[in-house]
C-alpha positions as CSV (number, residue, x, y, z in Angstrom):
1,M,0.0,0.0,0.0
2,K,1.5,3.3,-1.0
3,T,2.1,6.0,1.6
4,S,0.3,9.3,0.9
5,L,2.1,12.7,1.4
6,F,0.0,13.3,4.5
7,Q,1.0,10.1,6.0
8,K,4.6,10.8,5.4
9,I,4.4,14.2,7.0
10,A,2.4,12.6,10.0
11,M,5.1,9.9,10.2
12,G,8.0,12.4,10.4
13,I,6.1,14.5,13.1
14,L,4.9,11.7,15.2
15,L,7.3,8.9,15.0
16,L,9.6,10.2,17.7
17,P,6.9,11.0,20.3
18,V,5.1,7.8,19.6
19,S,8.4,5.9,20.0
20,L,9.2,7.7,23.4
21,W,5.7,6.8,24.6
22,I,6.2,3.2,23.8
23,V,9.5,3.1,25.9
24,A,7.9,5.2,28.7
25,R,4.9,2.9,28.8
26,A,7.2,-0.2,29.1
27,L,9.2,1.5,32.0
28,F,5.8,2.1,33.7
29,L,4.6,-1.4,33.3
30,C,8.0,-2.7,34.6
31,A,7.6,-0.7,37.8
32,L,3.9,-1.7,38.1
33,S,4.8,-5.4,37.7
34,K,7.0,-5.3,40.7
35,I,4.2,-4.2,43.1
36,L,1.5,-6.3,41.2
37,R,0.7,-9.4,43.3
38,D,1.3,-12.6,41.4
39,K,-1.9,-14.4,40.8
40,C,-0.3,-17.5,39.5
41,L,-1.0,-20.9,41.1
42,K,1.0,-24.1,40.5
43,S,-0.8,-26.5,38.3
44,E,-0.1,-29.4,36.0
45,G,-1.8,-27.7,33.0
46,F,-0.6,-24.9,30.8
47,D,-1.8,-21.5,29.6
48,V,-1.0,-19.9,26.4
49,I,0.7,-16.6,25.2
50,C,-0.2,-16.3,21.5
51,I,1.7,-14.0,19.2
52,S,-0.2,-13.3,16.0
53,H,-0.2,-11.0,13.0
54,V,-4.0,-11.4,12.8
55,N,-6.1,-8.8,14.6
56,W,-8.7,-10.7,16.7
57,I,-11.5,-8.2,16.3
58,Q,-10.9,-6.7,12.9
59,H,-10.0,-9.9,11.0
60,I,-12.4,-12.4,9.6
61,W,-12.4,-15.7,11.5
62,Q,-9.7,-18.2,10.5
63,R,-7.4,-20.9,12.0
64,N,-6.0,-18.6,14.8
65,H,-9.4,-17.7,16.1
66,H,-10.7,-21.3,16.1
67,T,-7.7,-22.7,17.7
68,M,-7.3,-20.1,20.5
69,S,-11.0,-20.2,21.2
70,F,-11.0,-23.9,21.7
71,L,-7.8,-23.7,23.9
72,S,-9.5,-21.0,26.0
73,K,-12.3,-23.2,27.0
74,K,-9.8,-25.1,29.4
75,R,-7.0,-22.6,30.0
76,K,-6.1,-18.9,30.0
77,V,-5.0,-17.4,26.6
78,L,-3.3,-14.0,26.0
79,Y,-3.8,-13.3,22.3
80,C,-1.1,-10.6,21.6
81,Y,-1.2,-8.6,18.4
82,P,2.0,-6.6,17.9
83,I,1.8,-3.1,16.4
84,T,4.9,-1.1,15.4
85,A,5.1,2.6,15.8
86,H,4.9,3.5,12.1
87,V,1.9,1.2,11.6
88,A,0.1,2.9,14.6
89,I,0.7,6.3,12.8
90,K,-0.1,5.1,9.2
91,R,-3.2,3.0,10.0
92,P,-4.5,4.4,13.3
93,Q,-7.7,2.1,12.9
94,V,-5.7,-0.7,14.2
95,L,-5.7,0.9,17.6
96,F,-9.4,0.7,17.9
97,P,-11.2,-0.5,20.0
98,W,-8.7,0.9,22.6
99,G,-7.5,-1.2,25.4
100,R,-7.7,-5.0,26.0
101,K,-10.8,-7.0,25.3
102,R,-11.7,-10.2,27.4
103,Y,-13.7,-13.0,25.9
104,G,-14.1,-15.6,28.7
105,N,-10.6,-17.0,29.4
106,L,-9.1,-15.3,26.3
107,V,-7.8,-11.7,26.6
108,F,-7.0,-9.8,23.3
109,C,-4.0,-7.4,23.8
110,K,-2.3,-4.9,21.4
111,I,1.4,-4.7,22.3
112,F,3.4,-1.9,21.1
113,R,7.1,-2.0,19.6
114,L,9.5,0.4,18.1
115,S,9.9,0.5,14.3
116,G,13.2,-0.4,12.5
117,E,14.5,-3.4,14.5
118,N,15.5,-5.2,11.3
119,H,18.1,-2.3,10.7
120,C,19.2,-1.4,14.2
121,S,20.4,-3.7,16.9
122,L,19.8,-1.1,19.6
123,I,16.1,-1.0,18.5
124,R,15.9,-4.7,18.6
125,K,17.4,-4.9,22.1
126,L,14.8,-2.1,23.2
127,N,11.9,-4.1,21.7
128,R,13.0,-7.1,23.5
129,F,12.8,-5.2,26.8
130,V,9.5,-3.5,25.8
131,I,7.8,-6.8,24.8
132,R,9.1,-8.9,27.7
133,T,7.9,-6.2,30.0
134,E,4.5,-6.0,28.7
135,L,4.1,-9.8,28.5
136,N,5.3,-10.2,32.1
137,F,2.9,-7.6,33.2
138,L,0.0,-9.3,31.4
139,V,1.0,-12.7,32.9
140,R,0.8,-11.2,36.4
141,K,-2.3,-9.1,35.8
142,Y,-4.4,-12.1,34.3
143,G,-2.8,-14.7,36.5
144,L,-1.5,-17.2,33.9
145,N,0.0,-20.4,35.2
146,R,2.8,-22.2,33.6
147,Y,2.5,-21.1,30.0
148,I,3.7,-21.9,26.4
149,L,4.6,-19.4,23.8
150,W,2.5,-19.9,20.6
151,Y,3.4,-18.1,17.4
152,Y,1.3,-17.6,14.3
153,F,3.9,-15.4,12.5
154,P,7.8,-15.4,12.5
155,F,8.2,-12.0,14.0
156,L,9.4,-11.4,17.6
157,E,11.2,-14.7,17.2
158,Y,13.7,-13.5,19.6
159,M,11.1,-13.8,22.4
160,S,11.3,-17.6,22.1
161,K,13.1,-18.9,25.1
162,A,13.2,-15.4,26.6
163,M,9.8,-15.6,28.6
164,N,10.6,-18.6,30.8
165,E,7.9,-20.5,28.9
166,L,7.5,-24.1,29.1
167,I,7.9,-24.8,25.3
168,T,7.5,-22.8,22.1
169,V,4.9,-23.7,19.4
170,Y,5.0,-22.3,15.8
171,D,1.7,-22.9,14.0
172,I,2.2,-22.1,10.3
173,Q,-0.8,-21.5,8.1
174,D,0.7,-19.7,5.2
175,D,3.9,-19.4,3.1
176,Y,4.7,-15.9,4.4
177,S,7.6,-15.3,2.3
178,A,5.4,-15.1,-0.6
179,F,3.4,-12.2,0.6
180,E,4.3,-8.8,-0.8
181,W,3.9,-7.1,2.7
182,S,6.3,-9.5,4.5
183,S,9.6,-8.0,5.7
184,R,12.7,-8.5,3.6
185,N,14.3,-10.8,6.2
186,I,11.1,-13.0,6.7
187,V,13.0,-16.1,5.4
188,Q,15.6,-15.8,8.0
189,T,13.4,-14.9,10.9
190,E,11.2,-18.0,10.1
191,K,14.3,-20.3,9.9
192,T,15.4,-19.0,13.3
193,L,11.9,-19.7,14.7
194,L,11.8,-23.1,13.2
195,R,15.1,-23.8,14.8
196,T,14.2,-22.7,18.3
197,A,10.6,-24.0,18.5
198,N,10.1,-27.2,20.3
199,M,7.1,-28.0,18.1
200,V,5.7,-26.9,14.8
201,F,2.1,-27.4,13.4
202,T,1.2,-26.7,9.8
203,G,-2.2,-26.0,8.3
204,T,-1.4,-27.6,4.9
205,H,0.4,-30.6,3.8
206,A,2.5,-28.5,1.3
207,L,3.8,-26.4,4.3
208,Y,4.5,-29.6,6.1
209,E,6.6,-31.0,3.3
210,K,8.4,-27.6,2.9
211,H,9.4,-27.2,6.6
212,K,10.0,-30.9,7.5
213,P,13.7,-30.7,7.0
214,E,14.0,-27.8,9.4
215,N,12.2,-29.2,12.5
216,S,11.9,-32.8,13.2
217,N,9.0,-32.4,15.6
218,I,6.5,-31.2,13.0
219,H,2.9,-32.2,12.6
220,F,0.3,-31.5,10.0
221,F,-3.1,-30.5,11.3
222,P,-5.7,-29.4,8.6
223,C,-8.5,-26.9,9.4
224,G,-11.5,-28.1,11.3
225,V,-15.1,-27.0,11.3
226,E,-17.9,-26.1,13.7
227,F,-20.2,-28.6,12.0
228,N,-23.4,-27.9,14.0
229,R,-23.0,-24.2,13.3
230,F,-22.7,-24.5,9.5
231,S,-25.1,-27.4,9.1
232,Q,-28.0,-25.5,10.5
233,K,-30.9,-24.3,8.4
234,N,-33.1,-21.4,9.4
235,P,-35.0,-19.7,6.5
236,E,-36.3,-17.0,8.9
237,K,-32.6,-15.9,9.6
238,I,-31.5,-15.3,5.9
239,P,-30.0,-11.8,5.8
240,E,-31.8,-9.2,3.8
241,D,-28.9,-8.4,1.4
242,I,-29.1,-11.9,-0.1
243,K,-32.7,-12.8,0.5
244,E,-34.0,-11.1,-2.8
245,I,-31.0,-12.2,-4.8
246,K,-32.3,-14.5,-7.6
247,P,-30.8,-18.0,-7.9
248,P,-28.7,-19.6,-8.8
249,I,-26.3,-17.9,-6.5
250,L,-22.6,-18.9,-6.6
251,G,-21.1,-17.8,-3.3
252,Y,-17.8,-17.3,-1.6
253,F,-16.8,-16.0,1.8
254,G,-13.3,-15.1,3.0
255,L,-10.5,-12.5,2.3
256,I,-10.9,-11.0,-1.3
257,D,-7.2,-10.2,-2.1
258,N,-4.6,-11.2,-4.6
259,R,-5.3,-14.8,-4.0
260,I,-8.6,-14.5,-5.7
261,D,-8.8,-14.7,-9.6
262,G,-11.0,-11.7,-10.3
263,Q,-10.8,-12.2,-14.0
264,L,-12.1,-15.8,-13.7
265,L,-15.1,-14.4,-11.8
266,K,-15.6,-11.7,-14.4
267,S,-15.5,-14.2,-17.2
268,I,-18.2,-16.4,-15.5
269,A,-20.4,-13.4,-14.7
270,E,-20.4,-12.1,-18.2
271,K,-21.1,-15.6,-19.8
272,H,-23.8,-16.3,-17.4
273,P,-25.8,-13.0,-16.7
274,G,-28.5,-15.2,-15.1
275,W,-26.1,-16.3,-12.4
276,N,-25.4,-14.2,-9.3
277,I,-22.0,-14.3,-7.8
278,F,-22.0,-13.4,-4.0
279,M,-18.7,-12.5,-2.5
280,I,-18.6,-12.1,1.3
281,G,-15.4,-10.7,2.9
282,P,-13.1,-7.6,3.2
283,V,-11.7,-6.5,-0.1
284,D,-8.1,-5.5,-0.5
285,E,-8.6,-2.4,-2.7
286,T,-4.9,-2.5,-3.8
287,V,-5.4,-5.6,-5.9
288,T,-7.5,-6.3,-8.8
289,A,-9.7,-9.1,-7.3
290,K,-12.8,-6.7,-7.1
291,I,-14.0,-6.7,-10.7
292,P,-17.0,-4.4,-11.4
293,C,-19.8,-6.5,-12.9
294,S,-23.6,-6.2,-12.4
295,N,-24.0,-9.7,-11.3
296,I,-21.1,-9.9,-8.9
297,H,-22.1,-8.6,-5.5
298,Y,-19.5,-7.6,-3.0
299,V,-21.1,-7.2,0.4
300,G,-18.0,-6.8,2.6
301,K,-17.1,-8.5,5.9
302,K,-19.9,-10.3,7.9
303,D,-19.9,-11.5,11.4
304,Y,-18.8,-15.1,11.6
305,K,-21.9,-16.1,13.5
306,I,-24.2,-15.3,10.6
307,L,-22.2,-16.9,7.8
308,P,-24.3,-20.1,7.9
309,Y,-27.4,-18.0,7.2
310,Y,-25.9,-16.7,4.0
311,L,-24.7,-20.1,3.1
312,Q,-28.2,-21.5,3.1
313,K,-28.8,-19.4,0.0
314,F,-25.7,-20.4,-1.9
315,D,-26.5,-22.9,-4.7
316,V,-22.7,-23.4,-5.5
317,C,-19.8,-22.7,-3.2
318,L,-16.7,-21.3,-4.9
319,M,-13.1,-21.4,-4.2
320,P,-11.9,-19.1,-7.2
321,F,-8.2,-18.9,-6.3
322,A,-5.6,-17.8,-8.6
323,I,-2.7,-20.2,-8.8
324,N,0.4,-18.7,-7.5
325,E,3.1,-19.3,-4.8
326,I,0.8,-18.3,-2.0
327,T,-2.2,-20.4,-3.0
328,K,-0.1,-23.6,-3.7
329,K,0.3,-23.7,0.1
330,I,-3.2,-23.0,1.4
331,N,-5.9,-25.2,2.9
332,P,-8.9,-23.0,3.2
333,T,-11.0,-23.1,6.4
334,K,-14.1,-22.7,4.3
335,T,-13.9,-26.0,2.6
336,L,-15.3,-27.9,5.5
337,E,-17.7,-25.1,6.2
338,Y,-19.0,-25.5,2.7
339,F,-19.3,-29.3,3.2
340,S,-21.3,-28.8,6.4
341,A,-24.0,-27.2,4.6
342,G,-24.3,-29.9,2.0
343,K,-23.3,-27.6,-1.0
344,P,-21.5,-28.6,-4.3
345,V,-18.1,-27.0,-4.3
346,V,-15.9,-25.8,-7.3
347,S,-12.3,-25.0,-6.7
348,T,-9.3,-24.1,-8.8
349,A,-6.4,-26.6,-8.7
350,I,-5.1,-26.0,-5.2
351,P,-2.7,-28.9,-4.2
352,D,-4.3,-29.6,-0.9
353,M,-7.8,-29.7,-2.3
354,I,-6.7,-32.1,-4.9
355,R,-4.9,-34.3,-2.4
356,Y,-7.7,-34.6,0.1
357,Y,-11.0,-33.7,-1.6
358,G,-10.4,-34.5,-5.2
359,D,-13.2,-37.1,-5.3
360,I,-15.7,-34.7,-3.5
361,I,-15.4,-31.3,-5.1
362,G,-15.0,-30.2,-8.7
363,I,-11.4,-29.1,-9.5
364,A,-10.6,-27.0,-12.5
365,T,-7.3,-26.6,-14.1
366,T,-8.4,-23.9,-16.6
367,P,-11.1,-21.2,-16.7
368,G,-13.2,-23.1,-19.1
369,E,-13.2,-26.2,-16.8
370,F,-14.1,-24.0,-13.9
371,E,-17.2,-22.6,-15.8
372,E,-18.3,-26.0,-16.8
373,L,-18.0,-27.3,-13.3
374,C,-20.1,-24.5,-12.0
375,K,-22.7,-25.2,-14.6
376,K,-22.7,-28.8,-13.6
377,A,-23.1,-27.9,-10.0
378,V,-26.1,-25.4,-10.8
379,E,-27.9,-28.0,-13.1
380,R,-27.0,-31.3,-11.3
381,P,-25.8,-30.7,-7.8
382,G,-26.5,-34.4,-7.1
383,S,-23.7,-35.4,-9.4
384,F,-21.2,-34.0,-6.5
385,A,-20.3,-36.3,-3.7
386,I,-22.2,-34.0,-1.2
387,E,-23.0,-36.8,1.4
388,K,-19.3,-37.8,1.6
389,G,-18.4,-34.1,2.2
390,I,-20.9,-33.9,5.0
391,E,-19.5,-37.0,6.7
392,I,-15.9,-35.7,6.5
393,A,-16.9,-32.4,7.9
394,R,-19.0,-34.1,10.7
395,K,-15.7,-35.9,11.8
396,T,-13.3,-33.1,11.4
397,S,-14.1,-30.9,14.3
398,W,-12.0,-28.1,15.6
399,E,-12.4,-29.5,19.1
400,S,-10.8,-32.9,18.1
401,I,-8.0,-31.0,16.2
402,V,-7.3,-28.9,19.1
403,G,-7.4,-31.8,21.5
404,S,-4.8,-33.7,19.4
405,M,-2.6,-30.6,19.5
406,E,-2.9,-30.3,23.3
407,N,-2.0,-34.0,23.7
408,L,1.2,-33.5,21.7
409,I,2.0,-30.3,23.7
410,E,1.5,-32.1,27.1
411,K,3.8,-34.8,26.0
412,E,6.5,-32.3,24.9
413,I,6.3,-30.5,28.1
414,K,6.8,-33.8,30.0
415,K,9.7,-34.6,27.8
416,T,11.4,-31.3,28.6
417,G,11.2,-32.2,32.2
418,R,9.3,-29.0,33.1
419,N,5.8,-30.6,33.9
420,E,6.3,-30.1,37.5
421,T,7.7,-26.6,37.7
């Protein structure tokens, strides 16, 4: 995203005072931590400090949210979203809502750090102090017991082994080096984290194969689903903005960014003016995924809880991904959500889709094939293995996946000899 002249001026004026505020805040929290009574109690379980690049509130629900939500049912979770000084100035919307938000045992916290740590060792050392101070304060404030450090992105990798955590877990859901917005040293920081992590999980088989040589304790866990939520049918709750859309409706929900093949959607919409393509999710305006067309409807982000009511109206569920270095290593959460609703699914040739669901969904290697499969799904939905998809979704719950992760973590903690600390 390009920086406007106004943003550059604001950056020049505000960067120093914001940086000073971050350091002063850390000094204050350091002093406060010394007088804050430690609420921690000895136990055999573990709590979680999660460091993630995904904003808990502003981002659509994905693997991070599901995993941490289920973990928080039995333990305390600090979900930490780091924000650099320059991001706070350039995109002040990330600061809101202000303060920490509590959701049962899960606390969403924004933690601030100085900009420029990749170019200056002093800033890196200061950030280590700033972040460790804030995390120690939060541990005391919310009474975390023996905790693990759980990463969703390879930044702040230097905090691994610096927080007296039981173990470090790195859960990888994307090939971050392929994203334009990633830092230039992302490959090196990820290698460091892969080396120091006690355990690695991957959300796709492609990522498992890529990182298997870098950590011997690596495990592939695909995404799960809340089957009962997405299999529900309630005609009275169908949202107004889709209620009057004429069928057939070809629907998608998720991020609409450079992973989406906008030209593919445009081609289908123009060739089939009687079809309506319904796109739910935030649109990255810097990419060409959003193609203007009268029968393509972009309705923005919707609350996760009401997605099943939109899904009721979909005649065909789409995964119209462009094939690039990013999408070759994805395993979309939405696949099992589509299956739960008993809908035919059409996808481009994503490796994990071919590997695991090739006999259930329609997989296209060309735009023409994608169009023909959509036509088949509209006219003969029964020709897709819908019942098989339903059964797979029913057996692949987030609860069971997270439970398996917990079992592996507990075994690893025992192996380190820290289960009685």
